[in-house]
N, C-alpha and C positions, 0 to 999 in steps of 0.2 A: 621604508619601502612600503608601499601601501599595497595590501592584498585588493584582489579582485571584489570581495566583499565591500572594503571600503570604499571602492569606485562605484559601483553599482548600489544604490542604496535601497530602491524598492520599484516595482513596476507602477506605472500610472494606470488608473483603471477608470475611463470615464467613458461615455457614449462614444464620442469621436475616437477615442484610441482603440476601443472594441472593432468599430468599423474599419480602422486601418488594419487589423489583423488579418481581414480576407485579402488583402494587398500584401502580406507577409511583412508589415511594418509595425513595429513595437515601440512602446514609449516606457522609458525608465527615468526614475530621478537619479541624478548621477551627482558626485562630488564636484563642486563649482572650480576646483584647480585640475580637474581631469581635462585632459585633450581627446580629439578622435582616435589617436593610435592607443592609448591606454584603454578607452572604452571599449574599442573593438578586443584587444586582448582580453580585456576582462569578462566580455560576453563569451569568448571561445572558451576561456577557462571554466566558466561557469557551467557551460552545457554540458550534457553527459559526452562521454569519450567513445568514438567507434573501437570495436572488438570484432575480432576476426577469429573464426572457428573454422579452421579448414577451408574451403573455397566461399564459404558464407561469410558476408561482411553484415555486423549489425551495431546498433549503438546501445551503449549502456544508460540506465536510468540517471536523469540529472537530478532526481529528488530521492529523498529518503523519508520512509514512511516510520511510525512508531505506532504500533498498536498497544492499548494500555488495559490492563484488565484489574477493576478494582475489587475489593475484598466486599463481602457481603453488608459489613457493618461500616463501610467508608462513605462519606459523603459523596454526593453525585457532583460532576463538573457542571459549574453555573452556566459555562459558554454553550453547551448544549441543550439546555432546560427547554426552549420554545421550539426546537426542532423536531422533534419526535412526537 
């Protein structure tokens, strides 16, 4: 049994795919043996779930963030060297 993350490999980020987002069209790289039904179910699974609080209906976040604080004597993360 494949999980949703086995079916949806990664988003495709190109100029053409970014223009398609305005029309609510998204492009993903998917596993070759996956069919349309499996892809649809995987996307629905990966997206944030709806949450109800009384009469208000909202959506939970579909991503997870991690804030990391390094100690004073630790080495800086090289990925963020040129961004600051």
